[in-house]
mmCIF file of the N, C-alpha and C atoms, coordinates in Angstrom:
data_MODEL
# 
_entry.id   MODEL 
# 
loop_
_atom_site.group_PDB 
_atom_site.id 
_atom_site.type_symbol 
_atom_site.label_atom_id 
_atom_site.label_alt_id 
_atom_site.label_comp_id 
_atom_site.label_asym_id 
_atom_site.label_entity_id 
_atom_site.label_seq_id 
_atom_site.pdbx_PDB_ins_code 
_atom_site.Cartn_x 
_atom_site.Cartn_y 
_atom_site.Cartn_z 
_atom_site.occupancy 
_atom_site.B_iso_or_equiv 
_atom_site.pdbx_formal_charge 
_atom_site.auth_seq_id 
_atom_site.auth_comp_id 
_atom_site.auth_asym_id 
_atom_site.auth_atom_id 
_atom_site.pdbx_PDB_model_num 
ATOM 1   N N  . MET A 1 1  ? 254.060 40.113 147.953 1.00 0.00 ? 1  MET A N  1 
ATOM 2   C CA . MET A 1 1  ? 254.135 38.665 148.090 1.00 0.00 ? 1  MET A CA 1 
ATOM 3   C C  . MET A 1 1  ? 252.731 38.055 148.082 1.00 0.00 ? 1  MET A C  1 
ATOM 4   N N  . ARG A 1 2  ? 251.769 38.778 148.646 1.00 0.00 ? 2  ARG A N  1 
ATOM 5   C CA . ARG A 1 2  ? 250.412 38.219 148.680 1.00 0.00 ? 2  ARG A CA 1 
ATOM 6   C C  . ARG A 1 2  ? 249.788 38.138 147.287 1.00 0.00 ? 2  ARG A C  1 
ATOM 7   N N  . THR A 1 3  ? 250.072 39.121 146.437 1.00 0.00 ? 3  THR A N  1 
ATOM 8   C CA . THR A 1 3  ? 249.459 39.136 145.106 1.00 0.00 ? 3  THR A CA 1 
ATOM 9   C C  . THR A 1 3  ? 249.875 37.927 144.266 1.00 0.00 ? 3  THR A C  1 
ATOM 10  N N  . PRO A 1 4  ? 251.163 37.573 144.192 1.00 0.00 ? 4  PRO A N  1 
ATOM 11  C CA . PRO A 1 4  ? 251.511 36.379 143.407 1.00 0.00 ? 4  PRO A CA 1 
ATOM 12  C C  . PRO A 1 4  ? 250.875 35.102 143.969 1.00 0.00 ? 4  PRO A C  1 
ATOM 13  N N  . LEU A 1 5  ? 250.792 35.003 145.289 1.00 0.00 ? 5  LEU A N  1 
ATOM 14  C CA . LEU A 1 5  ? 250.160 33.823 145.880 1.00 0.00 ? 5  LEU A CA 1 
ATOM 15  C C  . LEU A 1 5  ? 248.681 33.758 145.518 1.00 0.00 ? 5  LEU A C  1 
ATOM 16  N N  . SER A 1 6  ? 248.023 34.908 145.551 1.00 0.00 ? 6  SER A N  1 
ATOM 17  C CA . SER A 1 6  ? 246.601 34.951 145.186 1.00 0.00 ? 6  SER A CA 1 
ATOM 18  C C  . SER A 1 6  ? 246.400 34.535 143.729 1.00 0.00 ? 6  SER A C  1 
ATOM 19  N N  . VAL A 1 7  ? 247.298 34.981 142.848 1.00 0.00 ? 7  VAL A N  1 
ATOM 20  C CA . VAL A 1 7  ? 247.201 34.610 141.433 1.00 0.00 ? 7  VAL A CA 1 
ATOM 21  C C  . VAL A 1 7  ? 247.389 33.105 141.261 1.00 0.00 ? 7  VAL A C  1 
ATOM 22  N N  . ILE A 1 8  ? 248.344 32.523 141.959 1.00 0.00 ? 8  ILE A N  1 
ATOM 23  C CA . ILE A 1 8  ? 248.579 31.074 141.879 1.00 0.00 ? 8  ILE A CA 1 
ATOM 24  C C  . ILE A 1 8  ? 247.341 30.310 142.334 1.00 0.00 ? 8  ILE A C  1 
ATOM 25  N N  . MET A 1 9  ? 246.762 30.732 143.452 1.00 0.00 ? 9  MET A N  1 
ATOM 26  C CA . MET A 1 9  ? 245.575 30.033 143.962 1.00 0.00 ? 9  MET A CA 1 
ATOM 27  C C  . MET A 1 9  ? 244.390 30.192 143.012 1.00 0.00 ? 9  MET A C  1 
ATOM 28  N N  . GLN A 1 10 ? 244.198 31.399 142.455 1.00 0.00 ? 10 GLN A N  1 
ATOM 29  C CA . GLN A 1 10 ? 243.098 31.617 141.517 1.00 0.00 ? 10 GLN A CA 1 
ATOM 30  C C  . GLN A 1 10 ? 243.295 30.813 140.226 1.00 0.00 ? 10 GLN A C  1 
ATOM 31  N N  . ALA A 1 11 ? 244.536 30.737 139.753 1.00 0.00 ? 11 ALA A N  1 
ATOM 32  C CA . ALA A 1 11 ? 244.813 29.933 138.564 1.00 0.00 ? 11 ALA A CA 1 
ATOM 33  C C  . ALA A 1 11 ? 244.522 28.463 138.847 1.00 0.00 ? 11 ALA A C  1 
ATOM 34  N N  . GLY A 1 12 ? 244.901 27.994 140.030 1.00 0.00 ? 12 GLY A N  1 
ATOM 35  C CA . GLY A 1 12 ? 244.614 26.615 140.410 1.00 0.00 ? 12 GLY A CA 1 
ATOM 36  C C  . GLY A 1 12 ? 243.124 26.337 140.459 1.00 0.00 ? 12 GLY A C  1 
ATOM 37  N N  . GLU A 1 13 ? 242.366 27.292 141.011 1.00 0.00 ? 13 GLU A N  1 
ATOM 38  C CA . GLU A 1 13 ? 240.905 27.118 141.068 1.00 0.00 ? 13 GLU A CA 1 
ATOM 39  C C  . GLU A 1 13 ? 240.296 27.102 139.671 1.00 0.00 ? 13 GLU A C  1 
ATOM 40  N N  . PHE A 1 14 ? 240.848 27.907 138.755 1.00 0.00 ? 14 PHE A N  1 
ATOM 41  C CA . PHE A 1 14 ? 240.370 27.923 137.377 1.00 0.00 ? 14 PHE A CA 1 
ATOM 42  C C  . PHE A 1 14 ? 240.649 26.587 136.692 1.00 0.00 ? 14 PHE A C  1 
ATOM 43  N N  . VAL A 1 15 ? 241.881 26.092 136.836 1.00 0.00 ? 15 VAL A N  1 
ATOM 44  C CA . VAL A 1 15 ? 242.265 24.817 136.221 1.00 0.00 ? 15 VAL A CA 1 
ATOM 45  C C  . VAL A 1 15 ? 241.448 23.673 136.819 1.00 0.00 ? 15 VAL A C  1 
ATOM 46  N N  . GLN A 1 16 ? 241.152 23.763 138.103 1.00 0.00 ? 16 GLN A N  1 
ATOM 47  C CA . GLN A 1 16 ? 240.413 22.708 138.798 1.00 0.00 ? 16 GLN A CA 1 
ATOM 48  C C  . GLN A 1 16 ? 239.013 22.510 138.209 1.00 0.00 ? 16 GLN A C  1 
ATOM 49  N N  . LYS A 1 17 ? 238.471 23.543 137.580 1.00 0.00 ? 17 LYS A N  1 
ATOM 50  C CA . LYS A 1 17 ? 237.126 23.454 136.997 1.00 0.00 ? 17 LYS A CA 1 
ATOM 51  C C  . LYS A 1 17 ? 237.115 22.666 135.689 1.00 0.00 ? 17 LYS A C  1 
ATOM 52  N N  . GLY A 1 18 ? 238.289 22.444 135.107 1.00 0.00 ? 18 GLY A N  1 
ATOM 53  C CA . GLY A 1 18 ? 238.380 21.704 133.851 1.00 0.00 ? 18 GLY A CA 1 
ATOM 54  C C  . GLY A 1 18 ? 238.314 20.203 134.079 1.00 0.00 ? 18 GLY A C  1 
ATOM 55  N N  . GLU A 1 19 ? 238.425 19.470 132.992 1.00 0.00 ? 19 GLU A N  1 
ATOM 56  C CA . GLU A 1 19 ? 238.399 18.013 133.077 1.00 0.00 ? 19 GLU A CA 1 
ATOM 57  C C  . GLU A 1 19 ? 239.785 17.515 133.471 1.00 0.00 ? 19 GLU A C  1 
ATOM 58  N N  . LEU A 1 20 ? 239.851 16.887 134.623 1.00 0.00 ? 20 LEU A N  1 
ATOM 59  C CA . LEU A 1 20 ? 241.119 16.380 135.149 1.00 0.00 ? 20 LEU A CA 1 
ATOM 60  C C  . LEU A 1 20 ? 240.948 14.933 135.586 1.00 0.00 ? 20 LEU A C  1 
ATOM 61  N N  . ASP A 1 21 ? 242.035 14.180 135.476 1.00 0.00 ? 21 ASP A N  1 
ATOM 62  C CA . ASP A 1 21 ? 241.973 12.832 136.062 1.00 0.00 ? 21 ASP A CA 1 
ATOM 63  C C  . ASP A 1 21 ? 242.179 12.992 137.573 1.00 0.00 ? 21 ASP A C  1 
ATOM 64  N N  . PRO A 1 22 ? 241.905 11.950 138.349 1.00 0.00 ? 22 PRO A N  1 
ATOM 65  C CA . PRO A 1 22 ? 241.987 12.067 139.809 1.00 0.00 ? 22 PRO A CA 1 
ATOM 66  C C  . PRO A 1 22 ? 243.342 12.559 140.328 1.00 0.00 ? 22 PRO A C  1 
ATOM 67  N N  . THR A 1 23 ? 244.436 12.107 139.715 1.00 0.00 ? 23 THR A N  1 
ATOM 68  C CA . THR A 1 23 ? 245.764 12.548 140.171 1.00 0.00 ? 23 THR A CA 1 
ATOM 69  C C  . THR A 1 23 ? 245.951 14.035 139.904 1.00 0.00 ? 23 THR A C  1 
ATOM 70  N N  . GLN A 1 24 ? 245.553 14.490 138.732 1.00 0.00 ? 24 GLN A N  1 
ATOM 71  C CA . GLN A 1 24 ? 245.670 15.909 138.411 1.00 0.00 ? 24 GLN A CA 1 
ATOM 72  C C  . GLN A 1 24 ? 244.817 16.756 139.350 1.00 0.00 ? 24 GLN A C  1 
ATOM 73  N N  . HIS A 1 25 ? 243.617 16.275 139.637 1.00 0.00 ? 25 HIS A N  1 
ATOM 74  C CA . HIS A 1 25 ? 242.724 16.983 140.555 1.00 0.00 ? 25 HIS A CA 1 
ATOM 75  C C  . HIS A 1 25 ? 243.367 17.118 141.942 1.00 0.00 ? 25 HIS A C  1 
ATOM 76  N N  . ARG A 1 26 ? 243.975 16.045 142.425 1.00 0.00 ? 26 ARG A N  1 
ATOM 77  C CA . ARG A 1 26 ? 244.637 16.083 143.733 1.00 0.00 ? 26 ARG A CA 1 
ATOM 78  C C  . ARG A 1 26 ? 245.836 17.010 143.715 1.00 0.00 ? 26 ARG A C  1 
ATOM 79  N N  . LEU A 1 27 ? 246.589 17.028 142.620 1.00 0.00 ? 27 LEU A N  1 
ATOM 80  C CA . LEU A 1 27 ? 247.742 17.936 142.509 1.00 0.00 ? 27 LEU A CA 1 
ATOM 81  C C  . LEU A 1 27 ? 247.304 19.401 142.551 1.00 0.00 ? 27 LEU A C  1 
ATOM 82  N N  . ILE A 1 28 ? 246.268 19.726 141.796 1.00 0.00 ? 28 ILE A N  1 
ATOM 83  C CA . ILE A 1 28 ? 245.770 21.098 141.782 1.00 0.00 ? 28 ILE A CA 1 
ATOM 84  C C  . ILE A 1 28 ? 245.241 21.486 143.154 1.00 0.00 ? 28 ILE A C  1 
ATOM 85  N N  . LYS A 1 29 ? 244.518 20.577 143.801 1.00 0.00 ? 29 LYS A N  1 
ATOM 86  C CA . LYS A 1 29 ? 244.012 20.872 145.141 1.00 0.00 ? 29 LYS A CA 1 
ATOM 87  C C  . LYS A 1 29 ? 245.174 21.098 146.109 1.00 0.00 ? 29 LYS A C  1 
ATOM 88  N N  . MET A 1 30 ? 246.237 20.318 145.969 1.00 0.00 ? 30 MET A N  1 
ATOM 89  C CA . MET A 1 30 ? 247.408 20.479 146.828 1.00 0.00 ? 30 MET A CA 1 
ATOM 90  C C  . MET A 1 30 ? 248.046 21.850 146.608 1.00 0.00 ? 30 MET A C  1 
ATOM 91  N N  . ILE A 1 31 ? 248.103 22.317 145.364 1.00 0.00 ? 31 ILE A N  1 
ATOM 92  C CA . ILE A 1 31 ? 248.643 23.645 145.062 1.00 0.00 ? 31 ILE A CA 1 
ATOM 93  C C  . ILE A 1 31 ? 247.794 24.722 145.733 1.00 0.00 ? 31 ILE A C  1 
ATOM 94  N N  . ILE A 1 32 ? 246.483 24.602 145.630 1.00 0.00 ? 32 ILE A N  1 
ATOM 95  C CA . ILE A 1 32 ? 245.584 25.596 146.210 1.00 0.00 ? 32 ILE A CA 1 
ATOM 96  C C  . ILE A 1 32 ? 245.702 25.614 147.732 1.00 0.00 ? 32 ILE A C  1 
ATOM 97  N N  . VAL A 1 33 ? 245.673 24.447 148.352 1.00 0.00 ? 33 VAL A N  1 
ATOM 98  C CA . VAL A 1 33 ? 245.760 24.371 149.812 1.00 0.00 ? 33 VAL A CA 1 
ATOM 99  C C  . VAL A 1 33 ? 247.121 24.863 150.302 1.00 0.00 ? 33 VAL A C  1 
ATOM 100 N N  . SER A 1 34 ? 248.182 24.478 149.615 1.00 0.00 ? 34 SER A N  1 
ATOM 101 C CA . SER A 1 34 ? 249.521 24.934 149.997 1.00 0.00 ? 34 SER A CA 1 
ATOM 102 C C  . SER A 1 34 ? 249.633 26.447 149.857 1.00 0.00 ? 34 SER A C  1 
ATOM 103 N N  . GLY A 1 35 ? 249.036 26.985 148.818 1.00 0.00 ? 35 GLY A N  1 
ATOM 104 C CA . GLY A 1 35 ? 249.027 28.429 148.634 1.00 0.00 ? 35 GLY A CA 1 
ATOM 105 C C  . GLY A 1 35 ? 248.307 29.138 149.770 1.00 0.00 ? 35 GLY A C  1 
ATOM 106 N N  . LYS A 1 36 ? 247.174 28.567 150.203 1.00 0.00 ? 36 LYS A N  1 
ATOM 107 C CA . LYS A 1 36 ? 246.429 29.151 151.330 1.00 0.00 ? 36 LYS A CA 1 
ATOM 108 C C  . LYS A 1 36 ? 247.269 29.125 152.604 1.00 0.00 ? 36 LYS A C  1 
ATOM 109 N N  . ILE A 1 37 ? 247.966 28.027 152.830 1.00 0.00 ? 37 ILE A N  1 
ATOM 110 C CA . ILE A 1 37 ? 248.805 27.913 154.025 1.00 0.00 ? 37 ILE A CA 1 
ATOM 111 C C  . ILE A 1 37 ? 249.949 28.922 153.960 1.00 0.00 ? 37 ILE A C  1 
ATOM 112 N N  . LEU A 1 38 ? 250.591 29.032 152.803 1.00 0.00 ? 38 LEU A N  1 
ATOM 113 C CA . LEU A 1 38 ? 251.684 29.991 152.644 1.00 0.00 ? 38 LEU A CA 1 
ATOM 114 C C  . LEU A 1 38 ? 251.178 31.426 152.786 1.00 0.00 ? 38 LEU A C  1 
ATOM 115 N N  . LEU A 1 39 ? 250.007 31.718 152.239 1.00 0.00 ? 39 LEU A N  1 
ATOM 116 C CA . LEU A 1 39 ? 249.424 33.049 152.377 1.00 0.00 ? 39 LEU A CA 1 
ATOM 117 C C  . LEU A 1 39 ? 249.144 33.362 153.848 1.00 0.00 ? 39 LEU A C  1 
ATOM 118 N N  . GLY A 1 40 ? 248.680 32.357 154.591 1.00 0.00 ? 40 GLY A N  1 
ATOM 119 C CA . GLY A 1 40 ? 248.470 32.542 156.028 1.00 0.00 ? 40 GLY A CA 1 
ATOM 120 C C  . GLY A 1 40 ? 249.770 32.872 156.742 1.00 0.00 ? 40 GLY A C  1 
ATOM 121 N N  . THR A 1 41 ? 250.846 32.212 156.343 1.00 0.00 ? 41 THR A N  1 
ATOM 122 C CA . THR A 1 41 ? 252.159 32.474 156.949 1.00 0.00 ? 41 THR A CA 1 
ATOM 123 C C  . THR A 1 41 ? 252.623 33.903 156.642 1.00 0.00 ? 41 THR A C  1 
ATOM 124 N N  . VAL A 1 42 ? 252.460 34.322 155.390 1.00 0.00 ? 42 VAL A N  1 
ATOM 125 C CA . VAL A 1 42 ? 252.827 35.686 155.009 1.00 0.00 ? 42 VAL A CA 1 
ATOM 126 C C  . VAL A 1 42 ? 252.010 36.689 155.825 1.00 0.00 ? 42 VAL A C  1 
ATOM 127 N N  . ASN A 1 43 ? 250.712 36.434 155.949 1.00 0.00 ? 43 ASN A N  1 
ATOM 128 C CA . ASN A 1 43 ? 249.859 37.319 156.741 1.00 0.00 ? 43 ASN A CA 1 
ATOM 129 C C  . ASN A 1 43 ? 250.283 37.349 158.205 1.00 0.00 ? 43 ASN A C  1 
ATOM 130 N N  . ASP A 1 44 ? 250.733 36.215 158.726 1.00 0.00 ? 44 ASP A N  1 
ATOM 131 C CA . ASP A 1 44 ? 251.225 36.174 160.111 1.00 0.00 ? 44 ASP A CA 1 
ATOM 132 C C  . ASP A 1 44 ? 252.452 37.054 160.293 1.00 0.00 ? 44 ASP A C  1 
ATOM 133 N N  . PHE A 1 45 ? 253.370 37.026 159.313 1.00 0.00 ? 45 PHE A N  1 
ATOM 134 C CA . PHE A 1 45 ? 254.548 37.888 159.376 1.00 0.00 ? 45 PHE A CA 1 
ATOM 135 C C  . PHE A 1 45 ? 254.148 39.368 159.349 1.00 0.00 ? 45 PHE A C  1 
ATOM 136 N N  . ILE A 1 46 ? 253.187 39.686 158.493 1.00 0.00 ? 46 ILE A N  1 
ATOM 137 C CA . ILE A 1 46 ? 252.713 41.074 158.423 1.00 0.00 ? 46 ILE A CA 1 
ATOM 138 C C  . ILE A 1 46 ? 252.049 41.469 159.737 1.00 0.00 ? 46 ILE A C  1 
ATOM 139 N N  . ASP A 1 47 ? 251.252 40.576 160.308 1.00 0.00 ? 47 ASP A N  1 
ATOM 140 C CA . ASP A 1 47 ? 250.615 40.846 161.603 1.00 0.00 ? 47 ASP A CA 1 
ATOM 141 C C  . ASP A 1 47 ? 251.663 41.071 162.684 1.00 0.00 ? 47 ASP A C  1 
ATOM 142 N N  . PHE A 1 48 ? 252.711 40.252 162.681 1.00 0.00 ? 48 PHE A N  1 
ATOM 143 C CA . PHE A 1 48 ? 253.771 40.397 163.680 1.00 0.00 ? 48 PHE A CA 1 
ATOM 144 C C  . PHE A 1 48 ? 254.430 41.775 163.568 1.00 0.00 ? 48 PHE A C  1 
ATOM 145 N N  . ALA A 1 49 ? 254.676 42.218 162.329 1.00 0.00 ? 49 ALA A N  1 
ATOM 146 C CA . ALA A 1 49 ? 255.267 43.544 162.132 1.00 0.00 ? 49 ALA A CA 1 
ATOM 147 C C  . ALA A 1 49 ? 254.323 44.632 162.640 1.00 0.00 ? 49 ALA A C  1 
ATOM 148 N N  . LEU A 1 50 ? 253.028 44.452 162.411 1.00 0.00 ? 50 LEU A N  1 
ATOM 149 C CA . LEU A 1 50 ? 252.054 45.432 162.896 1.00 0.00 ? 50 LEU A CA 1 
ATOM 150 C C  . LEU A 1 50 ? 251.985 45.439 164.425 1.00 0.00 ? 50 LEU A C  1 
ATOM 151 N N  . ILE A 1 51 ? 252.100 44.270 165.037 1.00 0.00 ? 51 ILE A N  1 
ATOM 152 C CA . ILE A 1 51 ? 252.104 44.190 166.500 1.00 0.00 ? 51 ILE A CA 1 
ATOM 153 C C  . ILE A 1 51 ? 253.299 44.960 167.050 1.00 0.00 ? 51 ILE A C  1 
ATOM 154 N N  . ARG A 1 52 ? 254.451 44.779 166.442 1.00 0.00 ? 52 ARG A N  1 
ATOM 155 C CA . ARG A 1 52 ? 255.664 45.478 166.907 1.00 0.00 ? 52 ARG A CA 1 
ATOM 156 C C  . ARG A 1 52 ? 255.519 46.993 166.783 1.00 0.00 ? 52 ARG A C  1 
ATOM 157 N N  . GLU A 1 53 ? 254.729 47.429 165.809 1.00 0.00 ? 53 GLU A N  1 
ATOM 158 C CA . GLU A 1 53 ? 254.522 48.867 165.595 1.00 0.00 ? 53 GLU A CA 1 
ATOM 159 C C  . GLU A 1 53 ? 253.282 49.390 166.331 1.00 0.00 ? 53 GLU A C  1 
ATOM 160 N N  . ASN A 1 54 ? 252.648 48.521 167.139 1.00 0.00 ? 54 ASN A N  1 
ATOM 161 C CA . ASN A 1 54 ? 251.403 48.877 167.855 1.00 0.00 ? 54 ASN A CA 1 
ATOM 162 C C  . ASN A 1 54 ? 250.300 49.346 166.910 1.00 0.00 ? 54 ASN A C  1 
ATOM 163 N N  . LYS A 1 55 ? 250.220 48.713 165.731 1.00 0.00 ? 55 LYS A N  1 
ATOM 164 C CA . LYS A 1 55 ? 249.201 49.063 164.739 1.00 0.00 ? 55 LYS A CA 1 
ATOM 165 C C  . LYS A 1 55 ? 248.293 47.884 164.402 1.00 0.00 ? 55 LYS A C  1 
ATOM 166 N N  . PHE A 1 56 ? 248.397 46.818 165.172 1.00 0.00 ? 56 PHE A N  1 
ATOM 167 C CA . PHE A 1 56 ? 247.639 45.597 164.892 1.00 0.00 ? 56 PHE A CA 1 
ATOM 168 C C  . PHE A 1 56 ? 246.194 45.750 165.340 1.00 0.00 ? 56 PHE A C  1 
ATOM 169 N N  . LYS A 1 57 ? 245.257 45.324 164.493 1.00 0.00 ? 57 LYS A N  1 
ATOM 170 C CA . LYS A 1 57 ? 243.837 45.300 164.844 1.00 0.00 ? 57 LYS A CA 1 
ATOM 171 C C  . LYS A 1 57 ? 243.354 43.862 164.745 1.00 0.00 ? 57 LYS A C  1 
ATOM 172 N N  . LEU A 1 58 ? 242.727 43.380 165.790 1.00 0.00 ? 58 LEU A N  1 
ATOM 173 C CA . LEU A 1 58 ? 242.272 41.993 165.852 1.00 0.00 ? 58 LEU A CA 1 
ATOM 174 C C  . LEU A 1 58 ? 240.938 41.835 165.132 1.00 0.00 ? 58 LEU A C  1 
ATOM 175 N N  . ASN A 1 59 ? 240.874 40.870 164.224 1.00 0.00 ? 59 ASN A N  1 
ATOM 176 C CA . ASN A 1 59 ? 239.635 40.514 163.533 1.00 0.00 ? 59 ASN A CA 1 
ATOM 177 C C  . ASN A 1 59 ? 239.292 39.081 163.893 1.00 0.00 ? 59 ASN A C  1 
ATOM 178 N N  . LEU A 1 60 ? 238.108 38.846 164.387 1.00 0.00 ? 60 LEU A N  1 
ATOM 179 C CA . LEU A 1 60 ? 237.678 37.500 164.739 1.00 0.00 ? 60 LEU A CA 1 
ATOM 180 C C  . LEU A 1 60 ? 236.871 36.917 163.586 1.00 0.00 ? 60 LEU A C  1 
ATOM 181 N N  . ASP A 1 61 ? 237.312 35.771 163.092 1.00 0.00 ? 61 ASP A N  1 
ATOM 182 C CA . ASP A 1 61 ? 236.622 35.078 162.010 1.00 0.00 ? 61 ASP A CA 1 
ATOM 183 C C  . ASP A 1 61 ? 236.303 33.665 162.441 1.00 0.00 ? 61 ASP A C  1 
ATOM 184 N N  . LYS A 1 62 ? 235.185 33.154 161.948 1.00 0.00 ? 62 LYS A N  1 
ATOM 185 C CA . LYS A 1 62 ? 234.829 31.760 162.202 1.00 0.00 ? 62 LYS A CA 1 
ATOM 186 C C  . LYS A 1 62 ? 235.468 30.898 161.115 1.00 0.00 ? 62 LYS A C  1 
ATOM 187 N N  . ILE A 1 63 ? 235.961 29.724 161.516 1.00 0.00 ? 63 ILE A N  1 
ATOM 188 C CA . ILE A 1 63 ? 236.514 28.788 160.542 1.00 0.00 ? 63 ILE A CA 1 
ATOM 189 C C  . ILE A 1 63 ? 235.903 27.410 160.774 1.00 0.00 ? 63 ILE A C  1 
ATOM 190 N N  . ASN A 1 64 ? 235.956 26.604 159.749 1.00 0.00 ? 64 ASN A N  1 
ATOM 191 C CA . ASN A 1 64 ? 235.512 25.221 159.856 1.00 0.00 ? 64 ASN A CA 1 
ATOM 192 C C  . ASN A 1 64 ? 236.748 24.397 160.207 1.00 0.00 ? 64 ASN A C  1 
ATOM 193 N N  . VAL A 1 65 ? 236.881 24.048 161.481 1.00 0.00 ? 65 VAL A N  1 
ATOM 194 C CA . VAL A 1 65 ? 238.077 23.362 161.969 1.00 0.00 ? 65 VAL A CA 1 
ATOM 195 C C  . VAL A 1 65 ? 238.239 22.004 161.295 1.00 0.00 ? 65 VAL A C  1 
ATOM 196 N N  . MET A 1 66 ? 237.167 21.268 161.148 1.00 0.00 ? 66 MET A N  1 
ATOM 197 C CA . MET A 1 66 ? 237.263 19.936 160.546 1.00 0.00 ? 66 MET A CA 1 
ATOM 198 C C  . MET A 1 66 ? 237.738 20.026 159.094 1.00 0.00 ? 66 MET A C  1 
ATOM 199 N N  . SER A 1 67 ? 237.268 21.025 158.363 1.00 0.00 ? 67 SER A N  1 
ATOM 200 C CA . SER A 1 67 ? 237.712 21.204 156.982 1.00 0.00 ? 67 SER A CA 1 
ATOM 201 C C  . SER A 1 67 ? 239.201 21.534 156.936 1.00 0.00 ? 67 SER A C  1 
ATOM 202 N N  . ALA A 1 68 ? 239.656 22.390 157.838 1.00 0.00 ? 68 ALA A N  1 
ATOM 203 C CA . ALA A 1 68 ? 241.079 22.746 157.890 1.00 0.00 ? 68 ALA A CA 1 
ATOM 204 C C  . ALA A 1 68 ? 241.930 21.522 158.220 1.00 0.00 ? 68 ALA A C  1 
ATOM 205 N N  . ILE A 1 69 ? 241.488 20.716 159.162 1.00 0.00 ? 69 ILE A N  1 
ATOM 206 C CA . ILE A 1 69 ? 242.220 19.499 159.535 1.00 0.00 ? 69 ILE A CA 1 
ATOM 207 C C  . ILE A 1 69 ? 242.265 18.529 158.356 1.00 0.00 ? 69 ILE A C  1 
ATOM 208 N N  . ASP A 1 70 ? 241.133 18.370 157.659 1.00 0.00 ? 70 ASP A N  1 
ATOM 209 C CA . ASP A 1 70 ? 241.090 17.481 156.493 1.00 0.00 ? 70 ASP A CA 1 
ATOM 210 C C  . ASP A 1 70 ? 242.071 17.921 155.412 1.00 0.00 ? 70 ASP A C  1 
ATOM 211 N N  . GLU A 1 71 ? 242.185 19.244 155.188 1.00 0.00 ? 71 GLU A N  1 
ATOM 212 C CA . GLU A 1 71 ? 243.114 19.748 154.172 1.00 0.00 ? 71 GLU A CA 1 
ATOM 213 C C  . GLU A 1 71 ? 244.565 19.441 154.548 1.00 0.00 ? 71 GLU A C  1 
ATOM 214 N N  . VAL A 1 72 ? 244.902 19.608 155.813 1.00 0.00 ? 72 VAL A N  1 
ATOM 215 C CA . VAL A 1 72 ? 246.272 19.322 156.254 1.00 0.00 ? 72 VAL A CA 1 
ATOM 216 C C  . VAL A 1 72 ? 246.567 17.833 156.146 1.00 0.00 ? 72 VAL A C  1 
ATOM 217 N N  . ILE A 1 73 ? 245.633 16.994 156.556 1.00 0.00 ? 73 ILE A N  1 
ATOM 218 C CA . ILE A 1 73 ? 245.814 15.541 156.460 1.00 0.00 ? 73 ILE A CA 1 
ATOM 219 C C  . ILE A 1 73 ? 246.004 15.133 155.006 1.00 0.00 ? 73 ILE A C  1 
ATOM 220 N N  . GLU A 1 74 ? 245.204 15.722 154.105 1.00 0.00 ? 74 GLU A N  1 
ATOM 221 C CA . GLU A 1 74 ? 245.332 15.389 152.687 1.00 0.00 ? 74 GLU A CA 1 
ATOM 222 C C  . GLU A 1 74 ? 246.705 15.767 152.144 1.00 0.00 ? 74 GLU A C  1 
ATOM 223 N N  . LEU A 1 75 ? 247.242 16.897 152.594 1.00 0.00 ? 75 LEU A N  1 
ATOM 224 C CA . LEU A 1 75 ? 248.579 17.294 152.142 1.00 0.00 ? 75 LEU A CA 1 
ATOM 225 C C  . LEU A 1 75 ? 249.626 16.269 152.568 1.00 0.00 ? 75 LEU A C  1 
ATOM 226 N N  . PHE A 1 76 ? 249.509 15.787 153.801 1.00 0.00 ? 76 PHE A N  1 
ATOM 227 C CA . PHE A 1 76 ? 250.492 14.821 154.294 1.00 0.00 ? 76 PHE A CA 1 
ATOM 228 C C  . PHE A 1 76 ? 250.309 13.434 153.680 1.00 0.00 ? 76 PHE A C  1 
ATOM 229 N N  . ASN A 1 77 ? 249.108 13.107 153.273 1.00 0.00 ? 77 ASN A N  1 
ATOM 230 C CA . ASN A 1 77 ? 248.836 11.793 152.692 1.00 0.00 ? 77 ASN A CA 1 
ATOM 231 C C  . ASN A 1 77 ? 249.054 11.733 151.195 1.00 0.00 ? 77 ASN A C  1 
ATOM 232 N N  . PHE A 1 78 ? 249.310 12.886 150.554 1.00 0.00 ? 78 PHE A N  1 
ATOM 233 C CA . PHE A 1 78 ? 249.408 12.930 149.105 1.00 0.00 ? 78 PHE A CA 1 
ATOM 234 C C  . PHE A 1 78 ? 250.573 12.096 148.601 1.00 0.00 ? 78 PHE A C  1 
ATOM 235 N N  . GLN A 1 79 ? 250.268 11.284 147.595 1.00 0.00 ? 79 GLN A N  1 
ATOM 236 C CA . GLN A 1 79 ? 251.297 10.485 146.929 1.00 0.00 ? 79 GLN A CA 1 
ATOM 237 C C  . GLN A 1 79 ? 251.031 10.530 145.435 1.00 0.00 ? 79 GLN A C  1 
ATOM 238 N N  . VAL A 1 80 ? 252.062 10.796 144.648 1.00 0.00 ? 80 VAL A N  1 
ATOM 239 C CA . VAL A 1 80 ? 251.893 10.856 143.175 1.00 0.00 ? 80 VAL A CA 1 
ATOM 240 C C  . VAL A 1 80 ? 251.942 9.465  142.623 1.00 0.00 ? 80 VAL A C  1 
# 
């Protein structure tokens, strides 16, 4: 499940580099951000399965909270 999501996000990033009008750019960005959110959900399910099997290893990563909040707000504000 992770591989198809990664391909979708990479394809979106490739298309995003081309010449797009503002609406197309926002649509592609929405696809990429939605893919990242869905990939996070899939990873959470996998983590939960690992926790149940006592095989989970915790990795601490730094994130840019403001950037994450901005991406979520943009998804909710999107209008075609």
